[in-house]
N, C-alpha and C positions, 0 to 999 in steps of 0.2 A: 839966605844963601842956598843956591841950588846944590843938590847932592849929585855925585857922580856914581852911576851904577856900572859895575864891571861884570860883564858876562864872559866867562871863560869856557870855551869848548875845547876839549882835548880828546883826540881820537885814541882809543885803546887798541893796541895791536895784539893779535894772537901769537901763538908759538911760531907760526910760519912768517910772521911779520906783516900780515895783511890786517887792514883796519877791521876790527871786529865790533866796535861799539863807539859810542860817543858819550863822554862824561860832560855833563853840563853843570857848572858850578856858578851859582849866582847868589849873593847874599848868604843867608843861612842854609841854603839848599845845595845838595849834590844829587844829581840824577844820572843813572846809568841806563841809557836807552836800550842797549842789547839785553840786559838782564831785567829791564823794566822795574828797577828799584829806585827808591828815592829816600833821602834822609833829610831831616830838618834838625839843625843844631846837633848833628851826629846821631840822632835817634831815628831808626828805621820807621818809615811810614807804611802802614798797611792800607794800600789803595786798591780800589777796583780798577779794571781796565779803563773805564771811562774817566775816572778821577785822575789816573795817571796821564792819560792823553790831554786832559784839560790843564793839568799842572805843567806838562812839557810845553804846551802852547803858551801859557801865561809866562813861564820863566824865560822863554825865548823872545818874549815881547814885553819886557818889564817897563813899568811906568806908562804904558799905553792904555788908553781906554778901549775896552773890548765889548762889543755888543754880541748877543747870541747870533745875530745875523753874520757878523764878521767871522766869528768862530766857526759857524756851520758852513760858511762859504769856502773854507780851506779844503784842499783836496783830500787830506787824510780823514776828515770827519764827515764829508759829504754823504757817504754811504753808510756810515756807522751810527751817527747820532741824530736824533731829531731834537727840536728845541726843548721839549719837555725833559728828555733824558739829559741834555746838556745842563739845564737849570738844576735838575736833581743832583747831578754829579758835582756841579759847582757849589751848591749849598752843603752837600755832604763833605766835600773837600775843605770848605771853609771851617766847618765844625772840627774836622780832624786836625787841621793846622792850629786852630786856637786851643785845642785840648793839649797839644804837645808844647806849644809856646804860649803859656798862660800870660795874658796881659799884652800880647802882640797881635796886631791885626794885619795880615798880609794881603787880604782881599778887601777892597773898599768899594762900596756901592756909590757910584757917582750920579748925581741928578741928570737925567735925560740921556745918559750915556751907558750906563749899566755898571761895568766893573773895571777896576784898575788894580794891578798887582804891584806890590812894593816888596822886593826881596829883602829889604832891610827893616821892614815893619815899622815905618816911621809914623804910621797912623795911630792916633790915640784910640783906645777901646772905650 
């Protein structure tokens, strides 16, 4: 049976009523793009700038296979990350996620494609 993934984006407004940030909630994750903070199962993640950018990209593209080329072709990473830095950030992010959510694997390596993000950690470890 196919699972349904719900991605909820909610703009956060400042005191003047202007949109100040975007909250991305998907699966066990909550991400505040303005504050550049992320939580997993309610636990704050200590992420580098590169790890945060990779997580935002993956959470906004859940269940899609992502190659380094696809990720690096996006406008916000083109000038910031090279393939080596992307792969380092991805591997480091994977370790951090697995250390917080023991027994759950949010990032899966797919043969010939590279990576797939599952916000509900349906992959067996």
